[in-house]
C-alpha positions as CSV (number, residue, x, y, z in Angstrom):
1,M,112.8,95.3,214.6
2,N,113.0,98.3,212.3
3,K,116.6,98.9,213.5
4,I,117.7,95.3,212.8
5,H,119.2,94.9,209.4
6,V,120.1,91.5,207.9
7,S,122.0,90.6,204.8
8,I,120.8,87.4,203.1
9,V,123.5,85.3,201.4
10,I,122.9,82.5,198.9
11,V,125.8,80.6,197.3
12,T,125.1,78.7,194.1
13,K,126.3,76.8,191.1
14,N,124.2,75.4,188.3
15,R,120.9,75.1,190.2
16,K,118.9,77.6,188.3
17,D,115.4,76.2,188.8
18,K,115.9,75.6,192.6
19,L,117.6,78.9,193.0
20,A,114.6,80.7,191.4
21,L,112.3,79.1,193.9
22,C,114.6,80.1,196.8
23,V,114.8,83.7,195.6
24,K,111.0,83.9,195.0
25,S,110.4,82.7,198.5
26,L,112.4,85.7,199.7
27,I,110.4,88.1,197.5
28,H,107.3,86.9,199.2
29,Q,108.5,87.4,202.8
30,S,106.2,89.1,205.3
31,C,108.9,91.7,205.8
32,I,110.9,93.1,203.0
33,P,114.6,91.9,203.0
34,D,117.3,94.6,203.4
35,E,119.4,92.9,200.7
36,V,120.1,89.6,199.1
37,I,123.6,88.7,198.0
38,I,124.1,85.8,195.6
39,I,127.6,84.3,195.2
40,D,127.8,82.5,191.9
41,N,130.6,79.9,191.7
42,G,130.7,79.8,187.9
43,S,127.2,78.7,186.8
44,T,126.8,77.8,183.2
45,D,123.1,77.0,183.3
46,G,121.8,80.5,182.8
47,S,121.5,81.3,186.6
48,P,122.9,84.9,186.3
49,E,120.5,85.7,183.5
50,M,117.6,84.3,185.6
51,I,118.6,86.4,188.6
52,H,118.8,89.5,186.4
53,E,115.2,89.0,185.4
54,I,114.1,88.4,189.0
55,K,115.9,91.6,190.1
56,K,113.5,93.7,188.0
57,R,110.5,92.5,190.1
58,A,112.2,92.6,193.5
59,K,111.5,95.5,195.9
60,F,114.9,95.1,197.6
61,P,118.5,95.1,196.4
62,I,119.8,91.9,194.9
63,H,123.6,91.8,194.4
64,C,125.2,89.0,192.4
65,Y,129.0,88.4,192.6
66,E,131.0,85.8,190.8
67,E,133.6,83.8,192.8
68,P,135.8,81.7,190.6
69,R,137.6,79.8,193.4
70,A,136.0,76.5,194.4
71,G,135.2,75.3,197.9
72,Y,132.3,76.1,200.2
73,P,134.4,77.9,202.9
74,I,135.8,80.2,200.2
75,I,132.4,81.0,198.7
76,Y,130.8,81.6,202.1
77,N,133.6,83.9,203.2
78,R,133.0,85.9,200.0
79,G,129.4,86.2,201.1
80,L,130.3,87.4,204.5
81,K,132.7,89.9,203.0
82,E,130.1,91.4,200.6
83,A,127.4,91.6,203.3
84,H,126.7,95.2,204.3
85,F,124.8,94.6,207.5
86,P,125.9,93.3,211.0
87,W,123.8,90.1,210.7
88,V,124.2,87.7,207.8
89,A,121.5,85.0,207.1
90,L,122.5,82.0,205.0
91,I,120.0,79.9,203.1
92,D,120.8,77.1,200.7
93,N,120.0,77.6,197.1
94,D,117.8,74.5,197.2
95,C,115.7,75.7,200.1
96,V,112.4,77.5,200.2
97,A,111.9,79.9,203.1
98,S,108.6,80.1,204.9
99,P,106.8,83.5,204.6
100,D,107.8,84.6,208.1
101,W,111.4,83.3,207.9
102,L,113.1,86.7,207.9
103,H,110.6,88.2,210.4
104,E,111.4,85.4,212.8
105,I,115.1,85.9,212.3
106,K,114.9,89.5,213.2
107,K,112.6,88.9,216.1
108,T,115.0,86.3,217.5
109,I,118.0,88.7,217.0
110,E,116.0,91.4,218.9
111,T,115.6,89.0,221.8
112,Y,119.1,87.7,221.8
113,P,121.2,90.5,220.3
114,R,124.5,89.3,221.7
115,S,124.3,85.8,220.4
116,A,126.9,84.7,217.8
117,A,124.4,82.8,215.7
118,V,120.7,82.0,215.3
119,L,119.9,78.5,214.0
120,G,116.6,77.7,212.3
121,Y,114.6,74.6,211.6
122,S,114.9,72.7,208.3
123,W,112.5,70.1,206.9
124,T,112.5,68.1,203.7
125,I,110.3,69.1,200.7
126,N,110.0,65.4,199.6
127,S,108.6,64.0,202.9
128,Q,107.1,60.9,201.1
129,N,110.4,59.9,199.5
130,P,112.4,57.3,201.6
131,Y,115.8,58.7,200.6
132,S,114.8,62.3,201.6
133,L,113.1,61.1,204.8
134,C,116.1,59.0,205.8
135,T,118.4,62.0,205.2
136,Q,116.0,64.2,207.3
137,Y,115.7,61.6,210.1
138,N,119.5,61.4,210.5
139,I,119.9,65.2,210.6
140,Q,117.1,65.5,213.2
141,L,118.7,62.8,215.3
142,W,122.1,64.4,215.1
143,K,120.8,67.9,216.0
144,K,118.6,66.8,218.8
145,G,121.4,66.3,221.3
146,G,122.9,69.7,220.6
147,I,119.8,71.7,221.6
148,K,118.5,72.4,225.0
149,G,115.4,74.7,225.0
150,K,116.3,77.8,223.0
151,R,120.1,77.3,223.5
152,V,122.4,75.4,221.2
153,V,124.7,73.7,223.7
154,D,126.8,71.9,221.0
155,L,127.7,74.3,218.2
156,E,128.8,71.4,216.0
157,I,125.2,71.3,214.8
158,L,125.3,74.7,213.2
159,D,123.9,74.3,209.6
160,N,124.5,76.8,206.8
161,K,121.3,75.9,205.0
162,N,119.3,78.0,207.5
163,I,121.3,80.2,209.9
164,A,122.1,83.8,210.7
165,Y,125.6,84.8,211.9
166,N,126.5,87.8,214.0
167,K,129.2,89.3,211.7
168,V,130.3,91.7,214.5
169,F,131.1,88.8,216.8
170,L,133.0,86.9,214.0
171,Q,135.1,89.9,213.1
172,R,135.8,90.7,216.8
173,H,137.2,87.2,217.3
174,H,138.8,86.9,213.8
175,L,136.6,83.9,212.9
176,T,136.0,82.8,209.3
177,F,135.1,79.7,207.5
178,N,138.3,77.6,207.3
179,E,139.5,77.8,203.7
180,N,142.1,75.1,204.2
181,L,139.1,72.7,204.3
182,S,138.3,73.6,200.7
183,T,141.0,71.1,199.5
184,S,138.8,68.2,200.6
185,I,137.2,66.4,197.7
186,F,134.4,65.1,200.0
187,G,133.2,68.3,201.5
188,A,134.3,70.6,204.3
189,F,131.8,70.5,207.2
190,E,132.7,74.2,207.2
191,D,129.6,75.2,209.2
192,C,130.4,72.7,212.0
193,D,134.0,73.9,212.0
194,L,132.9,77.5,212.4
195,G,130.5,76.4,215.1
196,M,133.5,75.0,217.0
197,Q,135.4,78.2,216.5
198,I,132.5,80.2,217.9
199,Q,132.1,77.9,220.9
200,Q,135.9,78.0,221.6
201,A,135.7,81.8,221.5
202,G,132.9,81.7,224.1
203,G,130.1,82.6,221.7
204,E,126.5,81.3,222.1
205,A,123.9,80.2,219.5
206,I,120.1,80.3,219.7
207,Y,117.7,77.8,218.2
208,Q,114.3,79.0,216.9
209,S,112.1,76.5,215.2
210,R,109.8,79.2,213.7
211,I,112.8,80.2,211.4
212,E,111.8,77.5,208.9
213,V,112.9,76.4,205.5
214,A,112.0,73.4,203.3
215,H,115.0,71.7,201.7
216,H,115.4,69.5,198.6
217,D,117.0,66.3,200.0
218,P,118.2,63.3,197.9
219,T,115.4,61.5,196.1
220,T,117.5,58.7,194.3
221,W,119.9,56.0,195.4
222,S,122.9,57.4,193.6
223,I,122.5,60.9,195.0
224,Y,121.8,59.6,198.5
225,V,124.9,57.3,198.6
226,K,127.1,60.2,197.3
227,K,125.8,62.5,200.1
228,V,126.3,59.8,202.8
229,T,129.8,59.1,201.6
230,N,130.8,62.7,201.4
231,S,129.3,63.5,204.8
232,A,131.0,60.5,206.4
233,F,134.5,61.4,205.1
234,S,134.3,65.1,205.8
235,Y,132.9,64.5,209.3
236,M,135.8,62.2,210.0
237,N,138.2,65.1,209.1
238,F,136.2,67.5,211.3
239,E,136.1,65.0,214.2
240,K,139.9,64.5,214.1
241,K,140.6,68.2,214.1
242,W,138.3,69.0,217.1
243,L,138.8,65.8,219.1
244,N,140.6,67.3,222.0
245,F,138.4,70.4,222.3
246,R,135.2,68.3,222.1
247,K,136.3,66.2,225.1
248,S,135.6,69.3,227.3
249,L,132.0,69.7,226.0
250,P,128.9,68.2,227.5
251,Q,128.1,66.0,224.5
252,K,124.9,64.1,224.2
253,R,124.2,61.9,221.2
254,Y,120.8,60.4,220.4
255,K,121.4,57.0,218.9
256,N,119.1,55.4,216.4
257,N,117.0,52.4,217.3
258,F,114.2,50.5,215.4
259,R,111.4,51.9,217.6
260,K,112.4,55.6,217.1
261,A,112.8,55.1,213.4
262,L,109.4,53.3,213.0
263,Q,107.6,56.0,215.1
264,F,109.2,58.7,212.9
265,A,108.1,57.0,209.7
266,K,104.5,56.5,211.0
267,Q,104.3,60.2,211.9
268,Q,104.9,61.0,208.2
269,R,102.0,58.7,207.2
270,L,104.1,56.7,204.9
271,H,102.6,53.8,203.0
272,P,103.7,50.5,204.7
273,A,105.8,49.6,201.7
274,K,107.7,52.9,202.0
275,I,108.1,52.4,205.7
276,C,109.9,49.1,205.0
277,V,112.2,50.8,202.4
278,F,112.9,53.6,204.9
279,L,113.9,51.2,207.7
280,F,116.0,49.1,205.3
281,L,117.7,52.2,204.0
282,L,118.6,53.3,207.6
283,Y,120.0,49.8,208.3
284,V,122.2,49.9,205.2
285,T,123.3,53.4,205.9
286,Y,124.5,52.8,209.4
287,G,126.4,49.6,208.2
288,Y,127.9,51.5,205.3
289,T,129.1,54.4,207.5
290,K,130.7,52.0,209.9
291,I,132.7,50.4,207.0
292,L,133.8,53.9,205.8
293,R,135.2,54.6,209.3
294,L,137.5,51.7,208.9
295,I,139.2,53.2,205.8
296,P,142.8,54.3,206.6
297,D,143.3,58.1,207.3
298,Y,145.6,58.6,204.3
299,F,142.6,58.0,202.0
300,I,140.5,60.8,203.6
301,Q,143.0,63.3,204.7
302,L,142.6,66.9,203.3
């Protein structure tokens, strides 16, 4: 693995405390990172100053760049551009990487050097919070149908919070995050879109559960509803764009039911009262998203 070099990219804006935890988890990796690149989208909370202090203690290069243009596709493309190495690992600024996170990324790349992407496993930090757990349950259910063994068979499930991209493959096929999606006020689903671009180009993605991060998911009603709304609208845009191509894919979706949800909640050892809140929240969420899908296209177009 000594010959495998990976650039780690974090995009951020005004999340100083969570960003600090993320970077510190990279400092304590079992193998020293080759470089960490931080793309700051105009933070005003002291994030650049905090990163400057952390850089003094790090045993690896930390480069910080300011990107004034808004939109996740734009910011991620800036990260890919600034990366010096052929593989680029993305981690969300509100994630904490496990100690062997980078080691497992490099180990997987060594085993599958020609893959276009390596997808890791993400779990919630707040596993006893119904909003966080509901978010995580829906994500796990969505991803489950797209993975078969070590292979990602449906690249729609690629997730920028914990993934490594083969920059050589992307450049060879002229693939980037679609910056036209940046005009959406709801979000871009830019990772899913790039996943479809990779799949259309004949690329393959590998799933490795040992590449693990813990993620800060919503913990309050207002943040949860905002996330559900943004995700629903942005996914509808994504779905419309790739509808014809996706008809050719062997899609398999795992649908929610009461028994699955109850079993999931029990596995987390939730208090019975929290289990009730979790199940009610799922029920409301699915009803709400069905209503959102009835909203005319002109309200959600990019």
